C-alpha positions as CSV (number, residue, x, y, z in Angstrom):
1,M,16.8,7.8,-19.9
2,R,18.1,11.3,-19.6
3,T,22.0,11.2,-18.0
4,V,21.6,13.8,-15.8
5,K,24.8,15.6,-13.2
6,L,23.3,15.4,-10.1
7,T,23.1,18.5,-7.8
8,K,20.7,20.4,-5.4
9,E,18.9,21.6,-8.5
10,S,18.8,18.7,-10.6
11,T,17.3,16.9,-7.6
12,K,14.8,19.5,-7.2
13,D,13.9,19.5,-10.9
14,I,13.2,15.7,-10.4
15,L,11.4,15.4,-7.6
16,E,9.2,18.0,-9.2
17,N,9.0,16.1,-12.5
18,L,7.9,13.1,-10.2
19,L,5.5,14.5,-8.4
20,K,3.7,15.2,-11.2
21,R,2.5,11.6,-11.3
22,S,0.5,12.3,-8.1
23,P,-3.1,11.3,-8.0
24,N,-3.4,14.6,-5.9
25,N,-2.5,16.2,-9.2
26,Y,-5.1,14.8,-11.2
27,G,-8.1,16.9,-10.5
28,K,-10.0,16.8,-13.4
29,F,-11.3,13.5,-12.8
30,E,-12.2,14.6,-9.3
31,S,-16.1,15.6,-10.3
32,T,-16.7,12.0,-12.4
33,V,-15.0,10.0,-9.3
34,A,-17.6,12.3,-6.7
35,Q,-20.7,11.5,-9.1
36,I,-20.2,7.9,-9.3
37,L,-19.7,7.8,-5.5
38,D,-22.7,9.7,-5.0
39,K,-24.7,7.4,-7.4
40,V,-23.6,4.3,-5.7
41,K,-24.9,5.9,-1.9
42,N,-27.6,6.7,-3.0
43,E,-28.7,4.0,-5.8
44,G,-26.7,1.1,-4.4
45,D,-26.8,-1.9,-6.9
46,A,-28.8,-0.8,-9.4
47,A,-25.7,2.1,-9.8
48,L,-22.7,-1.2,-9.8
49,F,-24.6,-3.0,-12.3
50,A,-24.9,0.2,-14.5
51,Y,-21.4,1.0,-14.6
52,T,-19.8,-2.3,-14.8
53,K,-22.1,-2.3,-18.1
54,E,-20.8,1.2,-18.8
55,F,-17.0,0.4,-17.7
56,D,-16.5,-3.4,-17.9
57,K,-18.6,-4.2,-20.6
58,A,-20.4,-7.1,-18.1
59,D,-23.9,-7.9,-17.4
60,V,-24.0,-8.5,-13.6
61,T,-27.2,-8.7,-11.3
62,K,-28.0,-9.5,-7.7
63,E,-27.7,-13.3,-8.6
64,T,-24.5,-12.7,-10.2
65,I,-22.1,-10.2,-9.0
66,R,-20.8,-12.2,-6.3
67,V,-18.8,-15.0,-6.8
68,T,-19.7,-18.7,-6.1
69,D,-18.0,-21.6,-4.7
70,A,-19.1,-23.6,-8.1
71,E,-16.8,-20.2,-9.8
72,I,-13.7,-20.5,-7.5
73,E,-13.9,-24.3,-8.1
74,E,-13.9,-23.9,-11.8
75,A,-10.7,-21.4,-11.7
76,Y,-8.9,-24.2,-9.7
77,A,-9.5,-26.1,-12.7
78,Q,-8.1,-24.0,-14.7
79,I,-5.1,-22.7,-13.0
80,D,-1.7,-23.9,-14.0
81,P,-1.1,-26.6,-11.0
82,A,2.2,-25.3,-11.0
83,L,1.5,-21.5,-10.8
84,L,-0.8,-23.0,-8.0
85,G,2.2,-24.4,-6.1
86,V,4.2,-20.8,-6.1
87,I,1.7,-19.4,-5.0
88,R,1.2,-21.7,-2.0
89,K,5.0,-21.4,-1.3
90,A,4.8,-17.5,-1.7
91,L,1.5,-17.8,1.0
92,V,4.1,-19.6,3.6
93,N,6.6,-16.6,3.0
94,I,4.4,-13.5,2.7
95,R,2.6,-15.3,6.2
96,K,5.8,-16.0,8.4
97,Y,6.8,-12.4,7.4
98,H,3.7,-10.9,8.2
99,E,3.4,-13.2,11.6
100,K,6.7,-11.5,13.0
101,Q,4.7,-8.0,13.1
102,I,1.9,-9.3,16.2
103,Q,1.3,-6.9,18.3
104,N,-0.2,-8.0,21.7
105,S,-2.5,-6.3,24.3
106,W,-0.2,-5.1,27.4
107,F,-1.1,-4.4,31.1
108,T,0.7,-2.7,34.2
109,S,0.0,-2.4,37.3
110,E,1.6,-0.5,40.1
111,T,1.3,-1.0,43.8
112,N,-0.1,2.4,44.6
113,G,-3.4,0.9,43.0
114,T,-3.1,1.7,39.5
115,M,-3.3,0.1,36.2
116,L,-2.5,1.4,32.3
117,G,-2.5,-0.7,29.3
118,Q,-3.4,-1.1,25.5
119,K,-6.0,-3.4,24.0
120,V,-5.3,-4.4,20.6
121,T,-7.8,-5.4,18.5
122,P,-8.3,-6.1,14.7
123,L,-10.8,-4.6,12.3
124,N,-14.2,-6.2,12.1
125,R,-14.5,-5.9,8.5
126,V,-11.9,-4.9,5.8
127,G,-12.1,-4.6,2.0
128,V,-9.9,-5.4,-0.6
129,Y,-9.7,-3.6,-3.8
130,V,-7.6,-5.7,-6.5
131,P,-7.0,-4.2,-10.0
132,G,-8.0,-5.9,-13.2
133,G,-7.6,-4.5,-17.0
134,K,-4.3,-3.8,-18.1
135,A,-2.5,-7.0,-16.2
136,V,-3.7,-10.0,-13.9
137,Y,-2.4,-9.3,-10.0
138,P,-2.7,-12.3,-7.6
139,S,0.5,-11.2,-6.1
140,S,-1.6,-7.7,-4.9
141,V,-4.5,-10.3,-3.4
142,L,-2.0,-12.1,-1.6
143,M,-0.1,-9.0,-0.4
144,N,-3.6,-7.6,0.7
145,I,-5.2,-10.1,2.3
146,V,-2.7,-11.7,4.6
147,P,-1.7,-9.2,6.6
148,A,-5.5,-8.7,7.2
149,K,-5.9,-12.4,8.2
150,V,-2.4,-12.4,10.4
151,A,-4.1,-9.7,12.1
152,G,-7.0,-11.7,12.9
153,V,-9.6,-9.7,10.4
154,P,-13.4,-11.8,10.8
155,H,-14.6,-10.5,7.4
156,I,-12.4,-9.8,4.8
157,V,-14.6,-9.0,1.5
158,M,-12.6,-8.5,-2.0
159,T,-14.1,-6.8,-5.5
160,T,-12.0,-7.1,-8.5
161,P,-13.2,-6.0,-12.0
162,P,-14.9,-8.4,-14.3
163,G,-14.0,-9.4,-18.0
164,K,-16.5,-8.6,-21.0
165,D,-17.7,-12.7,-20.0
166,G,-18.6,-11.9,-16.1
167,K,-15.8,-13.8,-14.9
168,V,-13.1,-12.9,-13.0
169,C,-9.6,-14.2,-14.0
170,A,-8.8,-17.9,-12.4
171,S,-5.4,-17.2,-10.6
172,T,-7.1,-13.7,-9.1
173,L,-9.7,-16.1,-7.7
174,V,-7.6,-19.1,-6.4
175,A,-4.7,-16.8,-4.8
176,A,-8.1,-15.1,-2.8
177,K,-9.5,-18.3,-1.7
178,E,-5.9,-19.7,-1.0
179,A,-5.4,-15.9,1.0
180,G,-8.6,-16.2,2.8
181,A,-11.0,-14.0,1.1
182,D,-14.6,-14.5,2.4
183,E,-16.4,-13.0,0.1
184,I,-15.7,-11.9,-3.4
185,Y,-17.7,-9.6,-5.6
186,K,-17.4,-8.6,-9.2
187,V,-16.9,-4.7,-9.6
188,G,-14.4,-2.4,-10.2
189,G,-13.3,1.1,-10.2
190,A,-14.6,4.2,-7.8
191,Q,-17.9,2.2,-8.0
192,A,-16.4,-0.5,-6.0
193,I,-14.8,1.6,-3.5
194,G,-18.8,3.3,-3.3
195,A,-19.8,0.0,-2.7
196,L,-17.5,-1.0,0.0
197,A,-17.2,2.8,1.7
198,F,-21.7,2.7,1.8
199,G,-22.5,-0.8,1.1
200,T,-25.1,-1.6,-1.1
201,E,-27.8,-4.4,-0.9
202,S,-25.8,-7.3,-2.1
203,I,-22.1,-5.6,-0.8
204,P,-21.3,-5.1,2.7
205,K,-20.0,-1.4,4.1
206,V,-16.1,-2.3,5.7
207,D,-14.3,-0.4,8.4
208,K,-11.2,0.1,5.9
209,I,-10.5,-0.4,2.1
210,V,-7.1,-1.5,0.9
211,G,-5.2,-2.0,-2.3
212,P,-4.0,-0.3,-5.1
213,G,-5.9,0.7,-8.3
214,N,-6.0,3.2,-11.1
215,I,-6.4,7.4,-10.6
216,F,-10.4,6.9,-10.2
217,V,-9.6,4.2,-7.8
218,A,-7.3,6.0,-5.8
219,L,-9.4,9.7,-5.9
220,A,-12.3,7.1,-4.5
221,K,-10.2,6.4,-1.9
222,K,-9.3,9.8,-1.4
223,A,-12.8,10.6,-1.2
224,V,-14.3,8.5,1.1
225,Y,-11.9,8.5,3.5
226,G,-13.5,9.8,6.7
227,Y,-16.4,7.4,5.7
228,V,-14.1,4.4,6.6
229,S,-10.2,4.1,7.0
230,I,-7.8,3.4,3.9
231,D,-4.3,2.5,3.7
232,S,-2.7,5.0,1.2
233,I,-3.2,6.7,-1.5
234,A,-1.2,4.9,-3.8
235,G,0.5,6.2,-7.3
236,P,2.3,4.6,-10.2
237,S,5.5,2.4,-9.3
238,E,8.9,3.6,-9.1
239,I,12.5,2.0,-8.5
240,L,15.7,3.4,-7.5
241,V,18.6,1.9,-8.0
242,L,21.7,2.9,-6.1
243,A,25.0,1.4,-7.7
244,D,28.8,2.1,-8.3
245,E,31.2,0.6,-10.6
246,T,31.4,-2.9,-8.8
247,A,27.5,-3.8,-9.8
248,N,26.8,-5.6,-12.7
249,P,25.1,-3.1,-15.5
250,H,23.2,-6.3,-17.3
251,F,21.2,-6.9,-13.9
252,V,20.7,-2.9,-13.3
253,A,19.6,-2.4,-16.4
254,A,17.1,-5.7,-15.9
255,D,16.0,-4.1,-12.7
256,L,15.0,-1.0,-13.7
257,L,13.0,-2.3,-16.6
258,S,10.9,-4.5,-14.3
259,Q,9.1,-1.7,-13.0
260,A,9.3,0.8,-16.3
261,E,7.0,-1.9,-17.6
262,H,4.3,-1.4,-15.2
263,D,2.7,1.9,-17.1
264,E,3.5,5.0,-19.1
265,L,3.8,6.6,-15.4
266,A,6.6,4.5,-13.4
267,C,9.2,5.6,-12.6
268,A,13.0,4.0,-13.1
269,I,16.3,6.4,-11.8
270,L,19.5,4.8,-11.6
271,I,22.0,6.8,-9.3
272,T,25.8,6.1,-9.2
273,T,29.4,7.4,-8.7
274,S,30.6,6.2,-12.4
275,E,29.9,7.9,-15.8
276,E,31.6,4.5,-17.2
277,F,29.2,2.5,-15.4
278,A,26.1,5.0,-16.4
279,A,26.9,4.7,-19.9
280,K,26.9,0.8,-19.6
281,V,23.7,0.9,-18.0
282,D,22.2,3.2,-20.8
283,E,23.5,0.4,-23.3
284,E,21.5,-2.6,-21.8
285,V,18.4,-0.6,-21.3
286,K,18.4,0.2,-24.7
287,G,19.5,-3.5,-25.9
288,F,16.8,-4.5,-23.6
289,V,14.0,-2.9,-24.6
290,E,14.3,-3.8,-28.4
291,V,13.0,-7.3,-27.0
292,L,10.9,-7.0,-24.1
293,S,7.5,-7.4,-24.5
294,R,6.0,-4.5,-23.4
295,K,8.2,-2.2,-25.0
296,E,5.8,1.0,-25.8
297,I,5.0,1.2,-22.3
298,I,8.5,1.1,-21.2
299,Q,10.0,3.3,-23.5
300,K,7.2,5.9,-22.5
301,S,8.0,5.6,-18.9
302,L,11.7,5.8,-19.8
303,D,11.2,9.1,-21.6
304,N,9.5,10.6,-19.4
305,F,10.6,9.8,-15.8
306,G,13.9,7.7,-16.5
307,Y,17.2,9.1,-15.1
308,I,20.4,8.1,-15.1
309,L,22.0,10.5,-12.2
310,I,25.9,11.1,-11.8
311,A,26.8,11.9,-8.3
312,E,30.4,12.7,-7.1
313,D,30.6,10.0,-4.1
314,M,28.1,7.6,-2.4
315,D,27.0,10.0,0.4
316,E,25.7,12.8,-2.4
317,A,24.1,9.9,-4.2
318,I,22.6,8.5,-0.8
319,E,21.6,12.2,0.3
320,A,19.9,12.0,-3.5
321,A,18.1,9.1,-2.8
322,N,16.7,9.9,0.3
323,E,14.7,13.2,-1.0
324,I,13.6,11.1,-3.6
325,A,12.2,8.4,-0.8
326,P,11.2,6.1,-3.4
327,E,9.1,3.1,-3.6
328,H,11.7,0.5,-4.2
329,M,15.4,0.7,-3.5
330,E,17.9,-1.2,-4.5
331,I,21.5,-1.3,-2.8
332,V,24.2,-2.8,-5.4
333,T,27.4,-1.3,-4.1
334,A,30.8,-2.4,-2.4
335,N,29.3,-1.9,1.0
336,P,25.7,-2.6,0.3
337,F,24.8,-3.1,4.2
338,E,26.8,0.0,5.1
339,D,25.4,1.7,2.6
340,M,21.9,0.8,3.8
341,M,21.9,2.0,7.7
342,K,22.6,5.6,5.9
343,V,19.1,5.4,3.9
344,K,16.4,6.8,5.6
345,N,13.1,6.6,3.1
346,A,12.5,4.0,1.2
347,G,9.3,1.5,1.1
348,A,11.4,-1.1,0.6
349,I,15.1,-2.2,0.1
350,F,16.5,-4.9,-1.7
351,I,20.4,-5.0,-0.8
352,G,23.2,-6.8,-3.1
353,E,22.7,-7.9,-6.8
354,Y,21.0,-11.5,-5.9
355,S,17.9,-9.2,-4.3
356,S,16.0,-7.9,-7.4
357,E,12.9,-5.6,-6.7
358,P,10.7,-8.7,-7.8
359,L,11.6,-10.9,-5.8
360,G,9.4,-8.2,-3.3
361,D,6.8,-8.4,-5.4
362,Y,6.1,-11.8,-5.4
363,F,7.8,-14.3,-3.3
364,A,10.5,-13.2,-0.2
365,G,7.5,-12.1,2.2
366,P,7.6,-8.6,3.4
367,N,4.5,-6.2,1.3
368,H,4.7,-5.1,-1.4
369,V,1.9,-2.5,-1.3
370,L,4.7,0.6,-0.8
371,P,4.6,4.2,-0.3
372,T,4.8,6.0,-3.6
373,N,5.8,9.6,-4.7
374,G,7.8,10.8,-2.1
375,T,5.5,9.2,0.9
376,A,8.0,6.8,2.2
377,K,9.3,9.9,4.0
378,F,6.1,9.2,6.4
379,F,4.4,5.8,5.7
380,S,5.3,2.5,5.5
381,A,4.4,-0.8,3.6
382,L,1.3,-2.4,4.7
383,S,1.3,-4.1,7.5
384,V,-0.6,-6.5,10.2
385,D,-0.7,-2.8,11.9
386,D,-3.1,-1.4,9.0
387,F,-5.7,-3.7,10.7
388,I,-5.5,-3.6,14.0
389,K,-6.6,-0.6,16.7
390,K,-5.6,0.2,20.1
391,S,-7.3,1.1,23.0
392,S,-5.6,2.7,25.8
393,I,-6.9,1.0,29.2
394,V,-7.0,3.5,32.5
395,Y,-7.6,2.1,36.2
396,Y,-6.9,4.0,39.2
397,S,-8.4,3.1,42.6
398,K,-9.4,5.8,45.1
399,A,-6.6,5.7,46.6
400,A,-4.3,6.1,43.4
401,L,-6.5,9.0,42.1
402,R,-6.7,10.8,45.8
403,D,-2.6,11.2,45.7
404,I,-3.0,13.1,42.2
405,H,-6.0,14.9,41.9
406,K,-6.0,17.9,42.9
407,D,-3.2,17.9,40.5
408,I,-5.8,17.5,37.7
409,I,-8.0,19.9,39.1
410,Q,-5.1,22.7,38.7
411,F,-4.1,21.5,35.0
412,A,-7.8,21.6,34.1
413,T,-8.5,25.2,35.7
414,S,-5.6,26.5,34.0
415,E,-7.5,25.7,31.0
416,Q,-10.6,27.3,32.0
417,L,-12.1,23.7,31.9
418,T,-13.9,23.7,35.0
419,A,-16.3,20.9,34.0
420,H,-12.7,18.5,34.0
421,A,-12.2,20.2,37.3
422,N,-15.4,19.4,38.3
423,S,-15.5,15.6,37.7
424,I,-12.5,15.0,40.0
425,A,-12.9,17.4,42.8
426,V,-17.0,15.7,43.3
427,R,-14.8,12.8,44.2
428,F,-13.4,14.1,47.1
429,E,-15.5,17.2,47.8
430,D,-16.3,15.9,51.4
431,E,-12.3,15.5,52.0
432,D,-11.4,18.5,50.4
433,K,-13.7,21.0,53.1
């Protein structure tokens, strides 16, 4: 990891380096993604089958593309019973947390004959993308399906790439069943996003697509936005640890590497007020890297996007953290709750030395689908809000409209929208003569 003195200039340089990882900077793949989407839109299932054969080396047909009840039963037989128990415990926590986010419709009425309100309605059909390939992510299955289920979405469609044998990992299928997926299809990549956005003979069109994926999935989601809604365009994972001399360097080093192991583009940053502590963490990191199983991925991640930043004081450290706006932030300082109140931009905040980031990935309850690449400045974690829509409700009696109709006519006339003004005026033309 590179140790850098924190200044406005160094923060700017780091931000520019981190933004290179954004899906917006991978335009060279956009034409390939566009071709895939166009083919799926025009050829439907035939394109899905061909791309699955090409990219995943798996043969799927109209009869086998949808996961059957028998395949799900087989997955339950294969999964470690202890893991199933953990999945069920995690589900309780995730569901309980998201139930606190539920919004209800509301209406207010006045004695003058007006009623205003907001009607909350769940989306009808949602597509959940679950990645495969380098690793298996049953935790992502839970995090994407549970808030949709809590919101009341009646149709949840999941897609995930199959293995060469045409099967889906047992833990992924079990997690999907436990969380409440209604349909599961064996297709991945940009072609799966196209199927969910446009619909094919086998896969129904959805209203919104959620879930992380590789660069092709991210660019495909970006391209179909407008045909459907999407949650966000996820970039590589990232962690920022805010620490002072009171923190445990052994713990902090372990936490930094928990994200660096995701892939070569993952980012791990320590901001500290202590040079001595920084040196200790650097030594601990080197020791861990030698013994961890994903050593090569971790080392590339640290070489490209690993930083130890030395700040003058905690205020400067927090200011830099807010500029970076990390996906995950850990605060391990003498006054972590006080420091947390000064943090404005972070996808998820973990407080204290026993609240390490993987706690949020798997078990605590808050969603682990989070904004990346600085988008925590304006995006939030995936939540129940992502699976509802709100309709405004307006009712005015004749008497209530009469009281203010001339105000509306004047406003509309000032904008030279005479048909707007006329729509109000005709209701009182006899009275206003």
